[in-house]
C-alpha positions as CSV (number, residue, x, y, z in Angstrom):
1,M,5.6,-7.1,1.3
2,K,5.8,-6.5,5.0
3,T,3.3,-3.9,5.8
4,I,3.1,-4.2,9.6
5,K,5.4,-5.3,12.4
6,S,4.1,-8.8,13.0
7,S,5.5,-9.0,16.6
8,V,3.5,-5.9,17.5
9,A,0.4,-7.3,15.9
10,F,0.8,-10.5,17.8
11,N,1.2,-8.6,21.1
12,I,-1.9,-6.5,20.4
13,L,-4.0,-9.5,19.6
14,V,-2.9,-11.4,22.7
15,G,-3.6,-8.3,24.8
16,L,-7.1,-8.0,23.3
17,V,-7.7,-11.7,24.2
18,I,-6.5,-11.2,27.8
19,L,-8.5,-8.0,28.2
20,T,-11.6,-9.6,26.8
21,C,-11.2,-12.6,29.2
22,I,-10.6,-10.4,32.2
23,F,-13.6,-8.2,31.4
24,K,-15.8,-11.3,30.9
25,F,-14.4,-12.8,34.1
26,L,-15.3,-9.6,36.1
27,M,-18.8,-9.4,34.5
28,T,-19.7,-13.0,35.2
29,N,-21.2,-14.3,38.4
30,P,-18.6,-16.5,40.2
31,N,-21.1,-19.4,40.3
32,E,-21.4,-19.4,36.5
33,R,-17.6,-19.7,35.8
34,N,-17.4,-23.2,34.2
35,F,-16.5,-24.8,30.8
36,T,-19.2,-22.7,29.1
37,F,-17.6,-19.6,30.6
38,L,-14.3,-20.6,28.8
39,L,-16.2,-21.0,25.5
40,D,-17.9,-17.6,26.0
41,C,-14.4,-16.0,26.6
42,F,-13.0,-17.6,23.5
43,S,-16.1,-16.6,21.4
44,A,-16.0,-13.0,22.7
45,S,-12.2,-12.8,22.1
46,V,-12.5,-14.0,18.5
47,T,-15.3,-11.6,17.8
48,I,-13.5,-8.6,19.3
49,C,-10.2,-9.4,17.6
50,S,-12.0,-9.9,14.2
51,L,-13.8,-6.6,14.5
52,V,-10.6,-4.7,15.5
53,S,-8.7,-6.4,12.7
54,V,-11.3,-5.4,10.1
55,L,-11.5,-1.9,11.3
56,F,-7.7,-1.5,11.4
57,C,-7.1,-3.1,8.0
58,S,-9.8,-1.0,6.4
59,Y,-9.4,2.4,8.0
60,L,-7.2,2.8,11.0
61,W,-3.9,1.8,9.4
62,K,-3.8,5.2,7.7
63,L,-3.7,7.2,10.9
64,K,-0.4,8.8,11.7
65,I,-0.5,7.4,15.3
66,F,0.3,3.9,13.9
67,K,3.1,5.1,11.6
68,S,6.6,3.6,12.1
69,W,6.1,1.7,15.4
70,F,3.4,-0.6,13.8
71,V,2.6,0.3,10.2
72,Q,5.7,0.2,8.0
73,I,4.2,1.4,4.7
74,P,3.3,5.0,3.8
75,N,-0.2,6.0,2.8
76,L,0.1,6.8,-0.9
77,N,-3.6,6.8,-1.7
78,G,-4.7,9.5,-4.1
79,T,-3.9,11.4,-7.2
80,W,-0.4,12.4,-8.1
81,E,0.5,14.7,-11.0
82,G,3.9,15.4,-12.6
83,T,6.1,14.8,-15.6
84,L,7.7,11.9,-17.4
85,I,11.0,12.8,-19.0
86,P,12.0,10.3,-21.7
87,T,15.7,10.1,-22.6
88,W,15.3,9.4,-26.3
89,E,16.4,12.0,-28.8
90,D,14.1,15.0,-29.5
91,S,11.7,14.0,-26.7
92,K,9.8,16.5,-24.6
93,P,8.5,16.1,-21.0
94,I,5.1,14.4,-20.9
95,G,2.4,15.4,-18.4
96,I,1.2,12.4,-16.3
97,T,-1.3,11.6,-13.7
98,L,-0.8,8.6,-11.3
99,K,-3.8,7.3,-9.3
100,I,-2.9,5.1,-6.4
101,K,-5.4,2.9,-4.7
102,Q,-4.1,1.3,-1.6
103,S,-5.2,-0.8,1.4
104,L,-3.0,-2.2,4.1
105,F,-2.2,-5.3,2.1
106,K,-2.8,-4.3,-1.6
107,I,-1.8,-1.4,-3.9
108,S,-2.5,-0.6,-7.5
109,C,-1.2,2.2,-9.7
110,V,-2.8,3.6,-12.9
111,M,-0.8,6.2,-14.8
112,T,-2.3,8.2,-17.7
113,T,-1.0,10.6,-20.3
114,D,-2.8,12.2,-23.2
115,E,-1.7,9.2,-25.4
116,S,-1.8,6.1,-23.2
117,K,-2.7,4.4,-19.9
118,S,-0.5,2.2,-17.8
119,E,-1.9,-0.3,-15.3
120,S,0.2,-2.0,-12.6
121,I,0.5,-5.7,-12.7
122,S,2.6,-6.1,-9.6
123,C,3.4,-3.5,-6.9
124,N,5.7,-3.6,-3.8
125,Y,7.5,-1.4,-1.4
126,I,11.2,-1.3,-0.4
127,I,11.1,0.0,3.1
128,D,14.4,-0.3,4.9
129,E,15.1,2.3,7.6
130,D,18.6,0.9,8.2
131,N,19.6,1.6,4.6
132,Q,17.4,4.8,4.3
133,Q,15.3,3.3,1.5
134,N,11.7,4.2,1.1
135,K,10.5,3.2,-2.4
136,L,7.5,2.1,-4.4
137,T,8.2,-0.3,-7.3
138,Y,5.8,-1.7,-9.8
139,T,5.6,-3.5,-13.1
140,Y,3.0,-2.3,-15.6
141,I,1.4,-2.8,-19.0
142,N,1.1,0.3,-21.1
143,I,-1.8,0.5,-23.6
144,P,-1.6,3.5,-26.0
145,K,-4.7,4.8,-27.6
146,S,-5.2,3.1,-31.0
147,V,-4.4,6.3,-33.0
148,H,-0.8,6.2,-31.5
149,R,-0.1,2.5,-31.8
150,N,1.7,2.9,-35.2
151,R,4.5,4.6,-33.3
152,S,3.9,3.4,-29.7
153,A,3.1,-0.3,-29.4
154,I,1.6,-1.9,-26.3
155,H,4.5,-2.7,-24.0
156,Y,5.5,-3.7,-20.5
157,G,7.8,-1.7,-18.1
158,S,8.8,-1.2,-14.6
159,V,9.0,1.9,-12.3
160,I,11.0,2.6,-9.1
161,L,10.0,5.7,-7.2
162,E,11.6,7.2,-4.1
163,I,8.9,8.1,-1.6
164,E,9.3,11.5,0.0
165,K,6.5,13.4,1.9
166,N,4.4,14.5,-1.0
167,T,6.8,13.7,-3.8
168,L,7.6,10.6,-5.8
169,R,10.8,10.6,-7.9
170,G,12.4,7.9,-9.9
171,S,12.8,6.2,-13.2
172,Y,11.2,3.8,-15.6
173,W,12.3,1.4,-18.2
174,T,10.4,-0.7,-20.8
175,D,10.7,-3.8,-22.9
176,R,11.0,-1.4,-25.9
177,K,14.4,-0.4,-24.6
178,T,13.2,3.0,-23.5
179,I,14.0,4.7,-20.2
180,G,13.3,8.0,-18.5
181,D,12.7,9.8,-15.3
182,I,9.4,10.5,-13.4
183,E,8.6,13.2,-10.9
184,L,5.2,13.4,-9.2
185,T,3.5,15.6,-6.6
186,R,0.4,14.6,-4.6
187,L,-2.6,16.7,-5.3
């Protein structure tokens, strides 16, 4: 899963190292510029790059200012509500809630209905501007409440959702040979 443009990240880190060294150079007495000065520059650069990286990966990646030119994934954090529409005969739309927890490098999805809970096992994005694809995909395990297991066994499935501004639309399929459509809106 490519979440950021690595060439941009490399240029930013190199720029931080250069700026740190220039600042350290200007703030140091010319008589004190020796091998220890080089070690101090290296130490300061590592510290600053580490702090910036931690801040960016934890919080700053969500800011719109970094979208597209640097961060390639959308921020899907939050609660989404909508319907699951199974295709089997005599089925009715089912109300669902999807909770997405996401960081820059990790995402998890938990979908609940009145009868069951699905937890993601593996999640990924398909982000391809050239082919106009912007999708969230995940594989899950569904665990129905025990009172419903006589007609709905524990099972595995996959979901592929088109990402639009505040809407996720797509389909699911399971190892029970069931399929259906999903439509969600961010709360």
